N, C-alpha and C positions, 0 to 999 in steps of 0.2 A: 423262200417257201413259207406259205401262210400256215397258221395253226389249223390242224384238222382233227376231227374225231369221228368215230362211227357211232352206231346205235348206243345211246347212253344207258340202255337197259342191260347191256352185256356186262358181265362181272369182271373179266380180265382187262386190265388197262396197262398199256405201255406208255411211258413218258420218255420221249426221245429229245435229247438236248443236242442241238447242232451248232457247231462253232466254226464257221468258215464264212468270210465276208463276201465271197464271190458266188452269186446264184448259179453260175455255170460250172461250179467246182464238181469234182468227182465225189466229194463228200455229200453234196446235195443228191447226186445219183444214188449213193448208198442209202440215204434217208428215204428216197422214193421207193427203192427196191424193198427195203425193210417194211415200209408202210403198206405196200401192195400185198405182201404176204399176211400181215396182221389183219387187213381188211378181208382177205380171202378166207381167213379163219374166223371171221365174224367176231373179232375182238376189237377193243377200242385202242386208239392211239392218239396221243396229243403231242404235237411237235412244237418245241420252243426253239425257233431259229434266232439265236441270241443277237446276231447282227441285224437281222430284219426287224426285230421288235425294239431295237435300240436299248437293249439291256445295259444298265450301268454296272460295270464290273468293279468299281472302286469302293472298297469297304470304308465306311465312315467311322470315326471314333465313337459316335453314339451307338453304333451297332455291335460294339464289342460285348461279349457275354457279361451279364451283370446279375444273373440269377433271377429271383422272383420279380424284380422290378423291370426286367427286360421286356420290350415289345418290338415286333418287327417293323421295319420301315414300310411305308405304304406300298412301294413297288415290290417288296419281298413277300408280303403276306399272301398274295395270290399264287406266287411260285411255291410257297410252302403248302398251300392247299392242294396244288397239283401233285406235289410229291406225296402227300399223305394219302391221296386217293389212288395213286398208282400202285401196281403190283410189281412192276419191273422198271428199272431206270436204265436208259440207253444213252451212251455218249457217242457222238460222231464228230471227229475233228482231225485236222492235219497235225503232223509233228513239225514244230518250228524250233530250230536251235535245240533239239533234244527234248523239248517239253510241249505240252498242249499250249494253245494260244492263251494269252493273258485274259481274253474274254472268258474262256472256260474256267481258268483258275479263279477269276473273280466270281463266277457262279458258284464254285465250290466254297469260296470264302464267305460269300454273302447268303447263300441259300443252304447248302449242306452244312455249313458251319454256324447257322443261325443259333445263337445262344448256346453254343457248344464250345467249351473252353479246352485249352491244352490239357488240363487235368482230366476232363471228361474223356478226351482222346486217349490219354495215357492209361486211364482206368477202364477203357472200353465200356463206358456207361451205356452207350447206345444213343444214337440220334433218333428220336421218336419218329420223325418223318420217313426215315428209310430203314430203320432197324429191322433185320430179318428179311430184307428184300434183296434180290440179285442185282448186280451191276454188270452190264454188258457193254463193252467198248469196241468201236471200230475206228482205227487210226490209219491215216494215209501218210506216205512219205515219198518224196521224189527220189531219194537215194535207194539203191537196192538193198535187200535184206542182209546179204553177206557183209556189206560195208557197215551197216548199222550194228551188226553183231560184233564186228571188229572194234568198233568204238564203245562197245558195251552199252549201247543206247537202249537196246531192247530190255536187258536185265535191269538197268537203272530205272527206266520208266515204270516197269512193273513194280519195282520195290517202292519208289517214292510216290506213285500215284495209285495204281490199282490195289495193291496189297495194303498200302497205308490207309486208304479209304475203307476198304472192305473190313479190315480188322478194327480200325479206330472208331468207325461209325457203327460197328456190329451189324454189317450187312451179311447176307447168307453166303455169297460167293462173288468172285470177280472174274469174268471171262473177257479175253481180249483177242480181237481179230485184227491182225496187222496186214495192211496192203501196201506193198512197196512198189517202187518204180512207177509212181503216178506222175506222169509228165504230160504237157500239152499235146504232144504227138504220140501218145501211147497207142500201142497196137489195139485195134478194135476187138480182136479175138481175146486178147489178154483182159481187156476191160470187161467184156461180157463174162469171161470166166470168173473174174473177181466178184461181179454182181451176182452171179450164181452162188458163190460162197456166202454172200450176204443173205440171199434168199433162204439157203439151207439153214443158216444160223437162226434167222428169224422164225423159220418153221419149227426148229427145235425149241426155241423160246416159247412159242405158242403151245406146243405140245406139253412142255414141262409145266406151264401154268395150268393147263386143263387137267393134267394128271395129278397135280398136287405135289409134284416132285420138289419144286422150289420150297413149298411150305414145309414138307417133311425135312428137308435139309436144314431149314431155319430152326425147326423144333429140335432136331438132333444137336445142332450147334449150341442152342440155348441150354440144352441138358448137359452138354460137355462143360460149358462155362460154369454152370451151377455146381457140378461135381468138383471142378477145380477150386471153386470158391469155398468149398467145405473142408479143403485140406490146408 
């Protein structure tokens, strides 16, 4: 799926990061459904299909945080620019062996983690490119949800990925929509039902951007953190 965007004069911008190597995947259908709703709402969307653009997920030693002397790698600087200009970050990916693909983990390490050390994460300093912004994730799995819950996969992924990024990068919230039983011969009615879920979620995101709800949540969270810091 190629990068797309709508009228550059519109204020609200969604940055959708897609991590599935197959152009025929259901994750690509999710990205398309989400994109359609954003455009219907006359908001902007930029899609970064990591496999299609040949994103390099390997963090180099030279990219480790170094403070004031740090500078982004040439291929990371434009990704950071997209993050800075976005109002909302969306992840779309399959669950492989209980975790997101290495490609997406590499994006987190090289882009979200740009010049952001473990001490910054522990201290919740805030990653400037995404601080105060919402994270919305759509994940797919071939296994059914009851089995995933029996393996404690749902709770584990939420803890080590969604909540960890949300709190450590000081984002405003982390929402996650899980779509299970995604298989090659999945029922067409079930597939349509899940894409309707995606569209409803996208509509909600658009409305919350327009209403300022995300911004108010970020401001409220910043105020709570400031109060805690005074004690």
